[in-house]
C-alpha positions as CSV (number, residue, x, y, z in Angstrom):
1,M,88.6,-60.5,-89.1
2,S,91.7,-61.5,-90.8
3,Q,91.9,-63.2,-94.5
4,G,93.6,-65.7,-92.5
5,D,90.7,-66.1,-90.1
6,A,88.4,-66.3,-92.8
7,A,90.0,-68.9,-94.4
8,A,90.0,-70.8,-90.9
9,L,86.4,-70.5,-90.4
10,C,85.9,-71.6,-94.1
11,F,87.9,-74.8,-93.8
12,A,86.2,-75.2,-90.7
13,Y,82.6,-75.8,-91.7
14,E,83.6,-77.7,-94.8
15,D,85.5,-80.6,-92.4
16,L,81.8,-80.4,-90.1
17,G,80.6,-81.5,-93.3
18,L,77.9,-78.8,-93.4
19,G,78.7,-77.8,-96.9
20,S,81.6,-77.0,-99.3
21,F,82.6,-74.2,-101.7
22,W,83.8,-74.0,-105.0
23,T,85.0,-72.1,-107.9
24,T,85.4,-72.0,-111.3
25,D,87.8,-70.3,-114.2
26,G,86.5,-68.5,-116.7
27,E,86.1,-71.6,-118.6
28,G,83.9,-73.1,-116.8
29,R,86.7,-75.1,-115.4
30,L,86.8,-76.2,-111.3
31,T,89.7,-74.8,-109.6
32,Y,88.5,-75.5,-106.1
33,M,86.4,-77.5,-104.0
34,S,87.1,-79.3,-100.1
35,P,88.3,-82.4,-100.4
36,A,85.7,-84.7,-98.7
37,A,82.9,-83.0,-101.2
38,Q,85.3,-83.7,-104.4
39,A,85.5,-87.3,-102.6
40,L,81.4,-87.6,-102.8
41,L,81.6,-86.3,-106.7
42,G,84.3,-89.6,-107.9
43,G,87.7,-87.9,-107.6
44,G,90.5,-87.5,-104.6
45,E,92.0,-85.0,-102.9
46,D,92.9,-82.0,-106.0
47,G,91.4,-85.2,-108.0
48,L,88.4,-83.0,-110.1
49,I,90.7,-79.9,-110.0
50,G,90.2,-78.9,-113.7
51,R,87.6,-80.5,-115.3
52,P,84.3,-78.7,-116.1
53,F,82.3,-78.1,-113.5
54,L,78.8,-79.2,-115.0
55,E,80.2,-82.6,-116.3
56,L,80.5,-83.6,-112.5
57,F,76.9,-84.1,-112.5
58,L,74.3,-86.2,-114.3
59,P,73.1,-85.2,-117.9
60,P,69.7,-84.2,-118.6
61,D,68.7,-87.8,-120.1
62,R,69.6,-90.0,-117.3
63,E,68.6,-87.6,-114.3
64,A,65.6,-88.6,-112.3
65,E,63.7,-85.3,-112.4
66,G,65.4,-83.8,-116.2
67,D,64.9,-80.4,-116.1
68,S,67.4,-79.6,-112.7
69,Q,70.3,-80.4,-114.4
70,R,69.1,-78.2,-117.1
71,A,68.5,-75.4,-114.6
72,L,72.4,-76.1,-113.6
73,S,73.4,-75.7,-117.3
74,F,71.8,-72.5,-117.9
75,A,72.9,-70.3,-114.5
76,L,76.0,-71.8,-115.4
77,A,75.4,-70.5,-119.1
78,R,74.0,-67.1,-118.1
79,R,76.3,-66.2,-116.2
80,G,74.3,-64.7,-113.4
81,R,73.6,-65.4,-109.4
82,F,72.2,-68.6,-109.0
83,E,70.6,-70.1,-105.4
84,R,69.4,-73.4,-104.7
85,V,70.0,-75.7,-107.7
86,I,69.3,-79.0,-107.8
87,A,71.1,-81.9,-109.6
88,R,72.4,-85.3,-108.6
89,S,75.2,-86.8,-109.1
90,E,76.3,-90.8,-109.6
91,A,79.6,-92.4,-108.5
92,G,80.7,-95.7,-107.7
93,G,77.0,-96.5,-107.9
94,R,76.1,-93.9,-105.2
95,G,73.6,-91.5,-106.0
96,C,74.4,-88.2,-104.5
97,W,71.5,-85.1,-104.6
98,W,73.4,-81.5,-103.9
99,S,71.5,-77.9,-103.3
100,I,74.3,-75.8,-105.5
101,S,74.4,-71.6,-105.2
102,G,77.0,-69.2,-107.3
103,E,78.1,-66.2,-107.3
104,P,79.3,-64.6,-110.9
105,Q,83.0,-63.3,-110.9
106,S,84.4,-59.9,-113.4
107,D,88.0,-58.8,-113.5
108,G,86.2,-55.4,-114.7
109,N,84.4,-55.8,-117.5
110,T,85.8,-59.8,-117.7
111,F,84.1,-62.9,-116.5
112,T,86.7,-64.7,-114.6
113,G,84.1,-67.5,-112.9
114,F,82.1,-68.9,-110.2
115,R,82.6,-68.4,-106.9
116,G,79.7,-71.4,-104.7
117,H,78.6,-73.0,-102.3
118,C,76.8,-76.8,-102.6
119,A,75.5,-79.1,-99.8
120,D,74.9,-82.7,-99.9
121,I,71.1,-83.3,-99.5
122,T,71.1,-86.6,-100.2
123,G,69.1,-88.0,-96.9
124,E,66.8,-84.6,-96.9
125,R,65.7,-85.6,-100.6
126,E,65.1,-89.2,-99.7
127,S,63.4,-88.4,-97.0
128,A,61.0,-86.5,-98.9
129,E,60.8,-89.1,-101.7
130,E,59.8,-91.4,-99.1
131,S,57.1,-89.8,-98.0
132,S,56.2,-88.6,-100.9
133,R,56.3,-92.7,-101.4
134,L,54.8,-93.5,-98.3
135,A,51.7,-91.3,-99.2
136,M,50.5,-92.4,-102.6
137,H,51.4,-95.7,-101.5
138,D,49.9,-98.3,-99.4
139,P,52.9,-98.8,-96.6
140,L,51.7,-103.1,-96.0
141,T,51.9,-104.5,-100.0
142,G,52.7,-101.7,-101.3
143,L,51.2,-100.5,-104.3
144,L,49.4,-97.6,-105.0
145,N,46.4,-96.1,-102.4
146,R,43.7,-94.9,-103.0
147,R,44.8,-90.8,-103.2
148,R,47.3,-92.0,-105.9
149,M,45.0,-94.1,-108.1
150,T,42.1,-91.4,-107.5
151,Q,45.0,-89.2,-108.8
152,V,45.7,-91.4,-111.7
153,L,42.3,-92.1,-113.1
154,E,41.1,-88.5,-113.0
155,R,44.7,-87.8,-115.6
156,T,43.8,-90.8,-118.2
157,L,40.2,-90.4,-117.9
158,T,40.9,-86.2,-118.4
159,A,43.4,-86.9,-121.6
160,Y,41.4,-89.6,-122.8
161,A,38.4,-87.9,-123.4
162,L,40.4,-85.8,-126.0
163,Q,41.7,-88.6,-127.7
164,R,38.4,-90.3,-127.6
165,R,40.5,-93.6,-125.6
166,S,38.5,-96.7,-123.4
167,C,39.8,-96.9,-120.7
168,A,38.7,-100.1,-117.7
169,I,38.8,-99.8,-114.4
170,M,38.2,-103.1,-112.1
171,L,36.9,-103.5,-108.2
172,I,38.7,-106.9,-106.0
173,D,36.5,-107.4,-103.0
174,L,38.0,-110.9,-101.2
175,D,35.5,-112.7,-99.9
176,R,36.2,-114.8,-96.1
177,F,38.8,-112.7,-95.9
178,K,37.1,-111.6,-92.3
179,Q,37.4,-115.3,-91.1
180,V,41.1,-114.8,-91.5
181,N,41.3,-112.1,-89.2
182,D,40.0,-113.2,-86.8
183,T,41.1,-117.0,-86.8
184,L,44.8,-116.4,-87.5
185,G,44.6,-113.0,-86.0
186,H,45.5,-109.8,-88.4
187,A,49.5,-110.7,-88.8
188,A,48.7,-113.4,-90.6
189,G,45.2,-111.2,-92.5
190,D,48.3,-108.6,-93.6
191,A,50.7,-111.6,-94.6
192,L,47.5,-113.1,-97.0
193,L,46.9,-109.4,-98.3
194,K,50.9,-109.1,-99.4
195,Q,50.1,-112.1,-101.3
196,V,47.0,-111.4,-103.1
197,A,48.6,-108.3,-104.3
198,D,51.4,-110.3,-105.5
199,R,48.9,-112.9,-107.6
200,L,46.9,-109.9,-109.4
201,V,50.4,-107.4,-110.3
202,K,51.7,-111.6,-111.8
203,I,48.2,-111.0,-113.8
204,V,48.0,-107.4,-114.5
205,G,51.2,-107.0,-115.5
206,D,52.2,-103.9,-114.5
207,K,52.2,-102.2,-110.3
208,E,52.0,-99.5,-111.3
209,K,48.0,-100.4,-112.7
210,V,47.3,-102.1,-109.4
211,C,45.7,-100.8,-106.0
212,R,45.1,-101.3,-102.6
213,L,41.9,-99.5,-102.0
214,G,41.9,-100.1,-98.6
215,G,40.7,-102.9,-95.9
216,D,40.4,-106.4,-98.1
217,E,39.9,-103.7,-101.8
218,F,41.7,-103.5,-104.4
219,Q,41.3,-101.8,-108.2
220,V,43.1,-101.7,-111.1
221,I,43.2,-99.8,-114.3
222,L,43.5,-101.0,-117.4
223,P,44.3,-98.0,-120.2
224,D,43.3,-98.5,-123.5
225,Q,40.8,-101.3,-123.0
226,E,37.6,-101.7,-123.7
227,D,36.7,-105.5,-124.9
228,R,34.9,-107.7,-122.2
229,G,35.8,-110.5,-124.2
230,V,40.0,-110.1,-122.7
231,L,38.4,-107.9,-119.4
232,G,36.1,-111.0,-118.6
233,D,38.6,-113.6,-119.0
234,M,40.8,-111.6,-117.0
235,A,38.4,-111.2,-113.9
236,T,38.2,-114.7,-113.9
237,S,41.4,-115.4,-114.5
238,I,42.0,-112.4,-110.7
239,I,39.2,-114.8,-109.4
240,S,41.0,-118.2,-110.0
241,S,44.4,-116.7,-108.4
242,I,42.8,-114.8,-105.7
243,S,40.9,-118.2,-105.3
244,Q,43.8,-121.0,-105.0
245,P,44.5,-121.9,-101.0
246,Y,47.6,-119.3,-99.4
247,S,49.9,-120.2,-96.9
248,I,50.4,-118.6,-94.1
249,E,52.1,-118.8,-90.6
250,G,51.8,-122.7,-91.6
251,S,48.4,-122.4,-91.9
252,R,46.1,-123.5,-95.2
253,C,43.8,-120.9,-95.6
254,T,41.3,-120.3,-98.8
255,I,39.2,-117.0,-99.9
256,G,37.8,-115.9,-102.6
257,A,37.1,-112.3,-104.6
258,S,34.1,-111.2,-106.4
259,V,34.9,-108.1,-109.5
260,G,33.0,-105.4,-110.7
261,V,33.9,-103.6,-114.4
262,A,33.2,-100.8,-116.1
263,V,34.9,-99.1,-119.1
264,A,35.3,-95.4,-119.2
265,P,33.3,-93.9,-121.9
266,F,30.9,-96.2,-122.1
267,D,30.0,-96.4,-118.5
268,G,30.7,-92.8,-116.7
269,Q,33.3,-90.6,-118.5
270,A,34.1,-88.8,-115.0
271,S,36.3,-91.2,-112.4
272,E,33.6,-90.4,-109.5
273,E,30.6,-91.8,-111.8
274,L,33.2,-95.0,-113.3
275,V,34.2,-95.9,-109.8
276,R,30.2,-95.7,-108.3
277,N,29.4,-98.0,-111.4
278,A,32.1,-100.1,-111.0
279,D,30.9,-100.6,-107.2
280,L,27.5,-101.4,-108.6
281,A,28.8,-104.1,-110.4
282,L,30.6,-105.8,-107.6
283,Y,27.8,-105.5,-105.3
284,A,26.1,-106.8,-108.2
285,A,28.4,-109.2,-108.4
286,K,29.1,-110.2,-104.8
287,G,25.0,-110.9,-104.6
288,S,25.1,-113.6,-107.5
289,G,27.0,-115.8,-105.0
290,R,30.1,-114.7,-104.8
291,G,33.3,-115.9,-106.8
292,R,32.1,-114.0,-109.6
293,F,32.2,-111.6,-112.0
294,R,29.7,-108.6,-113.7
295,F,29.9,-105.7,-116.0
296,F,28.2,-102.5,-115.1
297,S,24.9,-102.0,-117.2
298,N,22.5,-99.2,-117.1
299,D,20.0,-101.9,-115.2
300,L,22.0,-101.9,-111.8
301,L,21.5,-98.7,-111.1
302,K,17.7,-99.6,-111.6
303,A,18.0,-102.1,-109.9
304,A,19.6,-100.6,-106.8
305,E,17.3,-97.9,-106.4
306,D,14.6,-100.7,-106.2
307,R,16.4,-102.9,-103.8
308,R,16.6,-99.7,-101.7
309,V,13.0,-99.4,-102.4
310,L,12.1,-103.4,-101.7
311,E,13.6,-103.3,-98.4
312,E,11.9,-100.7,-96.8
313,D,8.3,-102.4,-98.1
314,L,10.3,-105.7,-96.9
315,I,10.4,-103.9,-93.6
316,D,6.2,-103.9,-93.3
317,A,5.9,-107.7,-95.1
318,L,6.0,-109.1,-91.8
319,P,3.7,-107.5,-90.3
320,K,1.2,-106.2,-92.3
321,G,1.4,-110.6,-93.3
322,Q,2.7,-110.2,-97.2
323,L,4.9,-113.7,-96.0
324,E,3.6,-117.0,-96.4
325,L,4.9,-120.4,-96.2
326,H,5.0,-123.0,-98.5
327,Y,6.0,-126.9,-98.4
328,Q,7.7,-128.9,-100.9
329,P,7.9,-132.6,-100.2
330,I,10.9,-134.4,-99.2
331,V,10.3,-137.9,-100.1
332,K,12.4,-141.4,-99.8
333,A,13.5,-142.0,-102.9
334,T,12.9,-146.2,-102.9
335,S,9.5,-145.7,-101.9
336,N,8.6,-142.4,-103.6
337,Q,6.5,-142.0,-100.3
338,I,6.6,-137.7,-98.0
339,V,8.9,-138.3,-95.2
340,G,9.0,-134.7,-94.6
341,M,9.1,-131.1,-96.2
342,E,10.9,-127.5,-96.6
343,A,9.5,-124.9,-95.2
344,L,10.1,-122.0,-98.4
345,L,9.3,-118.4,-97.7
346,R,7.1,-116.8,-100.0
347,W,6.7,-112.7,-99.9
348,N,3.5,-111.6,-102.0
349,H,4.2,-107.7,-102.5
350,P,1.0,-105.8,-103.0
351,E,1.7,-104.4,-106.3
352,Q,4.8,-107.0,-107.8
353,G,2.7,-109.9,-106.3
354,W,5.5,-113.3,-105.8
355,I,8.5,-112.0,-105.4
356,S,11.8,-114.5,-105.1
357,P,13.1,-114.9,-102.4
358,A,16.8,-114.9,-104.4
359,R,16.0,-111.1,-104.3
360,F,14.2,-110.6,-101.0
361,I,16.3,-112.7,-98.4
362,P,20.1,-111.5,-99.0
363,I,18.6,-108.2,-98.0
364,A,16.9,-109.1,-95.3
365,E,20.2,-111.0,-94.3
366,E,22.2,-107.6,-95.1
367,S,19.9,-105.8,-93.6
368,H,19.5,-107.5,-90.3
369,L,15.7,-108.4,-90.9
370,I,17.1,-112.6,-90.9
371,C,16.5,-112.9,-87.6
372,R,13.1,-111.5,-87.4
373,I,11.7,-113.3,-90.0
374,G,13.3,-116.2,-89.6
375,E,12.1,-116.7,-86.0
376,W,8.7,-116.1,-87.2
377,V,9.2,-119.3,-90.5
378,L,10.3,-121.4,-87.8
379,R,7.5,-121.1,-85.2
380,K,4.7,-121.0,-88.2
381,A,6.5,-123.8,-89.4
382,C,6.5,-125.7,-86.3
383,E,2.5,-125.1,-85.8
384,D,2.2,-125.6,-89.2
385,A,4.2,-129.5,-88.7
386,A,2.3,-130.1,-85.5
387,S,-0.8,-130.3,-87.4
388,W,-0.6,-132.8,-90.5
389,P,-1.0,-136.4,-89.9
390,G,1.8,-139.1,-89.2
391,D,5.7,-138.2,-88.1
392,A,6.6,-136.1,-91.2
393,R,9.7,-133.6,-90.3
394,V,9.5,-130.0,-91.4
395,A,12.3,-127.9,-92.7
396,V,13.8,-125.4,-91.5
397,N,16.3,-122.8,-93.4
398,V,18.4,-121.8,-90.8
399,S,21.0,-118.5,-91.7
400,P,24.6,-118.1,-91.2
401,I,23.6,-114.8,-89.3
402,Q,21.0,-116.6,-86.7
403,F,23.6,-119.4,-86.3
404,A,25.5,-117.0,-85.0
405,D,22.7,-115.6,-82.5
406,S,23.2,-117.1,-79.3
407,S,20.1,-116.9,-78.5
408,L,18.6,-119.8,-81.6
409,P,18.7,-122.8,-79.3
410,A,16.7,-120.8,-76.4
411,L,14.5,-119.5,-79.5
412,V,13.9,-123.6,-81.3
413,A,12.8,-124.2,-77.5
414,S,10.4,-122.0,-77.2
415,A,9.3,-122.8,-80.6
416,L,8.4,-126.3,-79.9
417,A,6.6,-125.8,-76.7
418,S,4.7,-123.4,-78.5
419,S,3.9,-126.1,-81.1
420,G,3.7,-129.1,-79.4
421,L,6.2,-130.5,-82.2
422,E,8.2,-133.4,-81.2
423,P,12.1,-132.6,-81.4
424,D,13.4,-134.9,-84.1
425,R,10.3,-133.7,-86.5
426,L,12.1,-130.5,-86.8
427,E,15.2,-130.7,-88.9
428,L,16.9,-127.2,-89.0
429,E,19.4,-126.9,-92.7
430,I,22.5,-124.7,-91.8
431,T,24.5,-123.6,-95.1
432,E,28.4,-124.3,-95.6
433,G,28.9,-120.5,-94.1
434,V,28.0,-121.5,-90.8
435,F,31.8,-122.9,-90.3
436,L,33.8,-119.9,-91.6
437,Q,32.6,-118.5,-88.0
438,E,35.7,-120.5,-86.6
439,G,36.4,-121.1,-82.7
440,G,34.6,-123.0,-80.2
441,T,31.1,-121.2,-80.7
442,T,30.3,-123.1,-83.2
443,D,31.1,-126.6,-81.6
444,A,29.2,-125.1,-78.4
445,M,26.3,-124.5,-81.3
446,F,26.0,-127.5,-82.3
447,R,26.1,-129.2,-79.7
448,A,23.4,-127.2,-77.9
449,L,20.8,-127.8,-80.8
450,K,21.1,-131.9,-81.0
451,D,20.6,-131.3,-77.1
452,L,17.6,-130.0,-77.9
453,G,17.1,-133.2,-80.3
454,V,16.2,-131.8,-83.4
455,R,17.6,-133.0,-86.6
456,L,20.3,-131.1,-88.6
457,A,20.8,-131.4,-92.1
458,L,23.9,-129.7,-94.6
459,D,22.3,-127.2,-97.2
460,D,23.8,-127.2,-100.7
461,F,26.9,-129.4,-99.9
462,G,29.9,-128.7,-102.3
463,T,28.6,-124.9,-102.9
464,G,30.1,-123.6,-100.4
465,Y,34.7,-123.2,-98.6
466,S,34.3,-125.6,-95.3
467,S,36.5,-128.5,-95.3
468,L,35.1,-132.3,-95.4
469,A,37.4,-132.1,-91.5
470,Y,33.8,-130.5,-90.2
471,L,31.7,-133.2,-91.3
472,K,34.1,-135.2,-88.9
473,T,32.6,-133.4,-86.0
474,A,29.7,-131.4,-86.8
475,P,26.2,-133.6,-85.6
476,F,24.8,-133.8,-89.1
477,D,21.3,-136.6,-89.8
478,K,21.6,-135.5,-93.5
479,I,24.0,-133.9,-96.1
480,K,22.2,-131.9,-98.8
481,I,23.2,-132.3,-102.7
482,D,22.7,-128.8,-103.7
483,Q,20.9,-128.8,-107.4
484,S,23.4,-127.8,-109.6
485,F,25.0,-130.8,-109.2
486,V,21.2,-132.3,-110.0
487,R,21.3,-130.3,-113.3
488,G,23.6,-131.9,-116.0
489,A,24.4,-134.5,-114.2
490,T,22.7,-137.1,-117.3
491,G,25.2,-135.1,-119.8
492,S,27.1,-136.6,-121.5
493,G,31.4,-136.3,-120.5
494,S,29.8,-134.3,-117.3
495,R,31.9,-134.8,-114.0
496,N,28.4,-134.7,-111.3
497,R,27.6,-137.5,-111.0
498,A,30.7,-139.5,-110.1
499,I,30.9,-136.3,-107.6
500,I,27.4,-137.1,-106.3
501,A,28.3,-140.8,-106.0
502,A,31.4,-139.5,-103.5
503,I,28.8,-137.6,-101.5
504,V,26.7,-140.1,-100.7
505,A,29.3,-142.7,-100.3
506,L,30.6,-140.1,-98.2
507,A,27.1,-139.7,-96.4
508,K,27.1,-143.6,-95.8
509,A,30.5,-143.6,-94.5
510,L,28.7,-141.3,-91.5
511,D,26.1,-142.4,-91.5
512,M,24.0,-139.8,-93.3
513,E,21.2,-139.4,-94.9
514,T,21.3,-137.6,-98.7
515,T,18.3,-136.1,-100.4
516,A,19.5,-134.3,-104.2
517,E,18.0,-131.1,-104.6
518,G,16.4,-129.8,-108.1
519,V,15.4,-133.4,-109.3
520,E,13.0,-132.1,-112.1
521,S,13.0,-135.0,-114.9
522,F,12.8,-138.7,-114.8
523,D,16.7,-139.5,-116.1
524,Q,17.6,-137.3,-113.3
525,F,15.5,-139.0,-111.2
526,D,16.6,-142.4,-112.7
527,L,20.4,-141.5,-112.1
528,M,19.7,-140.4,-108.4
529,K,17.9,-144.1,-107.6
530,S,21.1,-145.9,-108.8
531,L,23.7,-143.9,-107.0
532,E,22.1,-144.5,-104.7
533,V,20.8,-141.3,-102.9
534,S,18.3,-141.9,-100.2
535,H,15.7,-139.1,-100.9
536,V,14.4,-136.9,-103.6
537,Q,13.5,-133.3,-104.0
538,G,12.0,-131.6,-106.9
539,F,9.3,-130.4,-109.3
540,I,9.5,-134.4,-110.2
541,Y,7.1,-134.7,-107.1
542,S,5.4,-131.4,-106.6
543,P,6.8,-127.7,-106.6
544,A,6.3,-125.5,-103.0
545,I,2.6,-125.5,-102.5
546,T,1.0,-123.9,-99.4
547,N,-0.4,-125.7,-96.1
548,D,-3.4,-125.9,-97.1
549,D,-2.7,-127.1,-100.6
550,F,-0.6,-130.3,-98.8
551,L,-2.5,-131.0,-96.6
552,A,-5.4,-131.3,-99.7
553,R,-3.4,-133.5,-101.5
554,L,-3.0,-135.8,-98.9
555,D,-4.0,-139.6,-99.2
556,G,-4.6,-141.0,-96.1
557,D,-1.8,-141.3,-94.1
558,G,0.5,-143.1,-96.6
559,W,1.9,-139.9,-97.9
560,I,2.3,-141.5,-101.2
561,I,3.0,-139.1,-104.1
562,A,3.6,-140.0,-107.6
563,P,6.9,-138.6,-109.9
564,S,5.9,-137.0,-112.5
565,G,8.0,-134.4,-114.9
566,P,9.8,-134.6,-118.7
567,A,11.6,-137.8,-120.0
568,R,14.9,-135.6,-120.1
569,Q,16.5,-132.8,-118.8
570,R,15.8,-129.6,-121.3
571,H,18.8,-127.7,-121.3
572,D,18.8,-124.3,-120.0
573,R,17.8,-121.3,-122.7
574,Q,17.9,-117.4,-122.3
575,A,14.2,-117.5,-123.6
576,M,13.0,-113.3,-122.5
577,F,11.2,-110.9,-123.9
578,R,12.3,-108.2,-124.3
579,R,12.5,-105.1,-126.6
580,I,15.1,-104.1,-129.1
581,G,16.1,-102.1,-131.9
582,A,16.7,-103.6,-135.8
583,I,18.6,-101.4,-138.7
584,H,17.9,-101.6,-141.8
585,E,19.3,-99.0,-144.6
586,D,17.3,-95.9,-143.2
587,H,14.7,-98.0,-141.1
588,Y,14.7,-98.3,-137.2
589,Y,12.4,-101.5,-136.5
590,P,11.4,-102.0,-132.4
591,I,11.4,-105.5,-132.3
592,V,11.3,-108.2,-130.1
593,L,14.0,-110.8,-128.7
594,R,12.6,-113.8,-127.8
595,N,16.0,-116.5,-127.4
596,L,19.7,-115.0,-127.5
597,S,23.4,-117.1,-127.7
598,V,25.9,-116.8,-127.8
599,S,26.2,-117.1,-131.9
600,G,22.4,-116.0,-132.2
601,A,18.3,-114.9,-131.8
602,L,15.2,-115.3,-132.3
603,I,13.6,-111.8,-133.1
604,E,10.5,-110.9,-133.8
605,G,8.4,-107.7,-134.7
606,M,9.0,-108.2,-138.7
607,V,6.9,-110.3,-141.0
608,D,8.7,-112.4,-144.0
609,V,12.1,-111.7,-143.8
610,P,14.2,-112.5,-147.0
611,L,17.2,-115.2,-146.0
612,G,20.1,-112.9,-145.8
613,T,18.7,-109.8,-145.2
614,K,21.3,-108.3,-143.1
615,F,20.6,-106.1,-139.8
616,V,21.9,-104.3,-136.9
617,L,20.6,-105.1,-133.8
618,D,20.9,-102.5,-130.9
619,L,20.2,-104.3,-127.7
620,G,21.3,-100.9,-125.9
621,D,24.5,-99.5,-123.8
622,G,25.6,-99.0,-127.2
623,Q,25.4,-102.1,-128.1
624,L,25.1,-103.2,-132.0
625,V,25.8,-106.5,-133.7
626,I,25.6,-107.5,-137.3
627,A,22.8,-110.4,-137.3
628,T,22.4,-112.3,-140.9
629,V,18.6,-113.4,-141.0
630,R,19.1,-117.4,-141.8
631,R,15.3,-118.2,-141.0
632,S,12.1,-117.1,-141.6
633,R,8.4,-117.6,-140.6
634,K,6.0,-115.1,-140.8
635,H,6.7,-112.5,-137.8
636,Q,10.1,-114.5,-136.3
637,Q,13.5,-114.6,-137.9
638,G,16.5,-116.9,-137.1
639,V,19.3,-114.2,-137.1
640,E,23.3,-115.8,-136.5
641,F,25.6,-112.7,-135.4
642,E,29.0,-111.8,-137.2
643,Q,30.7,-111.5,-134.0
644,E,29.5,-114.2,-131.2
645,M,28.9,-112.8,-128.2
646,V,30.9,-113.3,-124.4
647,A,29.8,-114.0,-121.0
648,D,28.4,-111.3,-118.5
649,G,29.8,-112.2,-115.8
650,N,26.0,-112.7,-114.2
651,G,25.3,-115.7,-116.8
652,G,24.2,-113.1,-119.3
653,L,26.0,-113.0,-122.6
654,C,26.9,-109.2,-124.0
655,T,28.6,-107.5,-126.8
656,R,32.5,-108.1,-127.3
657,H,32.2,-104.5,-128.1
658,R,30.6,-101.3,-128.0
659,V,29.8,-98.2,-130.0
660,S,31.9,-95.3,-128.0
661,P,29.5,-92.0,-126.4
662,Y,32.3,-90.1,-128.4
663,A,31.2,-91.3,-131.7
664,L,27.2,-90.9,-131.3
665,T,28.1,-87.6,-130.0
666,A,30.1,-86.9,-133.3
667,A,27.1,-88.0,-135.3
668,G,24.7,-85.9,-133.2
669,L,22.5,-89.0,-132.4
670,T,19.3,-88.4,-130.1
671,Q,18.1,-90.0,-127.1
672,T,15.6,-91.7,-127.3
673,P,12.7,-92.1,-124.1
674,G,12.1,-95.3,-123.1
675,H,14.9,-96.7,-125.0
676,A,17.4,-99.0,-123.2
677,G,20.1,-97.0,-124.6
678,P,21.1,-94.0,-126.7
679,M,19.3,-94.2,-129.9
680,L,21.6,-94.8,-133.1
681,I,19.6,-92.6,-135.6
682,T,17.7,-89.4,-135.8
683,R,14.7,-89.0,-137.4
684,S,13.5,-86.7,-140.1
685,D,10.6,-84.5,-140.4
686,D,8.7,-87.2,-142.5
687,G,9.2,-90.3,-139.7
688,R,12.2,-91.3,-142.0
689,V,15.4,-93.2,-139.6
690,M,18.6,-91.3,-140.7
691,L,21.1,-93.5,-139.9
692,P,24.7,-91.6,-138.9
693,A,27.3,-91.6,-141.5
694,F,29.1,-94.3,-141.1
695,S,30.1,-97.5,-143.3
696,L,29.3,-100.7,-142.5
697,A,31.2,-103.6,-143.0
698,S,31.9,-106.7,-140.3
699,E,34.7,-105.0,-139.0
700,W,33.9,-102.5,-136.1
701,N,35.2,-102.0,-132.9
702,G,34.2,-99.3,-129.4
703,A,35.2,-95.7,-132.0
704,A,33.3,-96.5,-135.0
705,L,30.4,-98.6,-136.4
706,R,31.1,-100.2,-140.4
707,T,27.3,-100.1,-141.5
708,E,26.7,-101.1,-144.5
709,A,24.1,-102.8,-145.1
710,A,23.4,-105.5,-147.8
């Protein structure tokens, strides 16, 4: 091939846009480049000739992957052969990526420049970056995906372990999202998830700290954060924001959120452990009523195991006769006449004794035992009520899972027929959760039940998520006012009184009865009567009792019962019996925590402690709080905390900061068998307690406790 043919071939190659050839002189100035390549680099034909070749590309501080341009600079300076070095240019606001190769030229021993080839690989590069982005980001919301968040979390925890820094994560699960998908369609569900992602990013303040794990689950990573006051406030903000109504394709929908929080290194030092513990906290938050947050604590690990064992025991509880029905009177407020009894399920465990329904009913629902147990409850309640003198009704709770079962009407009819109970003496209590099913199935179930002649009551009104619009069509005979509204209604400034009055007015307008649940004191009782609540249920009349006890207490056929209880509502206290430790000078005292409040506690276990004595209370799980004795009487002391406690998301309290395991390990601390958390002291051979070498004062954090006892 002649030299002219070779040149023509090169020009044809350039004209086809397959690449460009370039040459420089010995000083690195451009002597040739195709016009098309020069145009992409910001110059017209021959417009860049004479300029330093290296200056055509971005300097390291502006280059997206800074080592690339330095590699080009190094290759040119080395004056050796190089191939496919990546560099970037930017001209006219358009960035281009280049693959550059070069061969040094010489005249004898004198370097005369480079000859090389360059190709525009912008399309390939952008495609690769997009593929990488998609591999690391959720395609729907644009947030980090599970894979990328796992990498970020593992890298962060590894680095922070060496630096002894904390890192918090939050797991967020949307409540009632499935109903949006089922009723409005998956397109609406996708639109909702995008809005949720936007709200999360707005609260967290950094899109790279928020991840969509998949479905309706999200995760947030918060480096250098362990303040449980701050974390609790953020979790509350997340729940509040996500719970605000959404507008989706012209439809208004409302969901909720539950949040689980875990903090490294206190709750785990490896990513798998930390995520597992945050998930346990999330599960606990959902189990306590949803729409809440929960911090991880070590007792959740035991609770998870206890729950597994309890589920296994519950499977055998019914055939072994461990389940019982107790009955609580429903009384007409104006006459004290019993008009009905609510059937309440009780479990007498052979080893644990009486187990609260709040523990085992959620397990029954999640394990799908509720339908089998619910059938037994319905049949037993109808059988017992049929033996009662008079015409008092029996109220039976129906879970949303039972309500969704198409065989429920047939079961109710069978229970009525086999017991001989009149249909209007059976009242089915249904929570607002049934309305989340939407569609025609809910209305059809209501019609089928009403056709049987039974009564329907809306239970726990106001605590769920239904719209008042449902009451226009749902054939309820009664609205039950949840005890959460009754509790505190007599307090000054409480809005509960107005809420109850509104519920009563609504019920009257719809020709429905009302029952106030959980009435315990006469001030509550008098308030319910003044607000014209038609029926009352609670300890003011009677706790739940067995059927035999109920029949024994009946006064002929009058069914009259007198109210009895305290004059005023007693405020809730966090009374407890919890073993903790008190550190004073070089002694560790095992004591009992009796009462706990935000600002102080009642402890017992030491005798006649002088006022003003300072202790460090070891609450377990790395929770230390400096306390001063303000009241002392024999074996009980009232202490005041130097730093107030914060809410733990479960109705309890916790310290704002904790002592890091790193600090404990560094101080050579030991673990004491049976202790709730890591022991904060060691003991010498003679039994004396040796405190770690921390200085004691009021200012301390999770990395170092300042403890100089007075």
